[in-house]
N, C-alpha and C positions, 0 to 999 in steps of 0.2 A: 503493499499500500504506500510506503513513503515515496516510491518512484512516481506513482500516479499524482500524489500531492505536489511534488515539485514540477511535474509537467503542467498541472492545472495552474500553478502560481506563475510559471513562465508564460503560459497563454494569456493569463489575466494581465500581465505587464505588457505584453505585445499589443493586445487589443486596446489598452488604455493609453498607449503612446500617441503623441500628436500625429505621427506619420500615418496612422490608420484611422484617425478620427475626422469627421467633417469639421470644417472651420467653426470656431466658437461664435462667429458673427455671420450667419449666412443671409446677409442683407441682399445678396444677389437673387435669392428666391423672392424677395419682395419686389425687386426690379422686374423680374420675370412675370410675376403676377399682374403688375401694372401694365406691362407690355401686352400680355395676353388679353387683358380686359380692353385696352384700347384698340388693338389690332384685330382680335378675333371675337370680341364680346363674350369672353370666357370668364366666369367667376370660378376661380380654382377652389376645388374641395380639398384635394390633397395631392402630394407628389409621390412618385415612385422612382426607383433607379436614380437616385440623386448621386452624382459623382462630381468630385473635384479632383483635378490633377494638374499635371504640367507637361507641356509638349514644347520641346526646344527652348526651355527656359521661360516659357509663357504660361500663365495660369489658364486652365480649362474648366468650364462648368457645363454640366449636362443633367437634364432631368426630364421626366415625363410628367406632364400635368393632367390630372382628371378634373374636368369641369363639372359644375353641378348639373348641366344638362346632358351628361353622359359622353361628350366628346373627350378625346385625348390628344394631346399634342406633345411631340418631342421637341426639345429646345436645346440649343448648344450655343456657347459663346467662348471664343479664345481671345484673351487680352492681346492687344490694346482695343479690340473692338468693344463697342459699348452697347450694341443692339443684338439681341439674340437672333439666331436663325431658327425659325419655327416651322414645323411640318405637322400637319394634322395626321394622326394615325387612322388609317382606314381599315376596313375589314379584310383580313387576309385569309385566303383558302389555300390549303397545302394539298 
């Protein structure tokens, strides 16, 4: 059992580290909600697949927004851009 405890403790430390956590001030989600309201008439109910990262030294932000009316939008932004690229999610058949 001691080995399991040390593995669990290491996992807790890794998950708590800032490199694996979302930013402490996700104001970009507020900016995205405002843009979706203006551009698409979407009132955001919630977000899924929220990701923050870095690409070639520039911060990246991605999320899927679920609107109250049932529509979904994928949004992405790579700094220094200030406006999100927004795509409506359509029905997919495989």
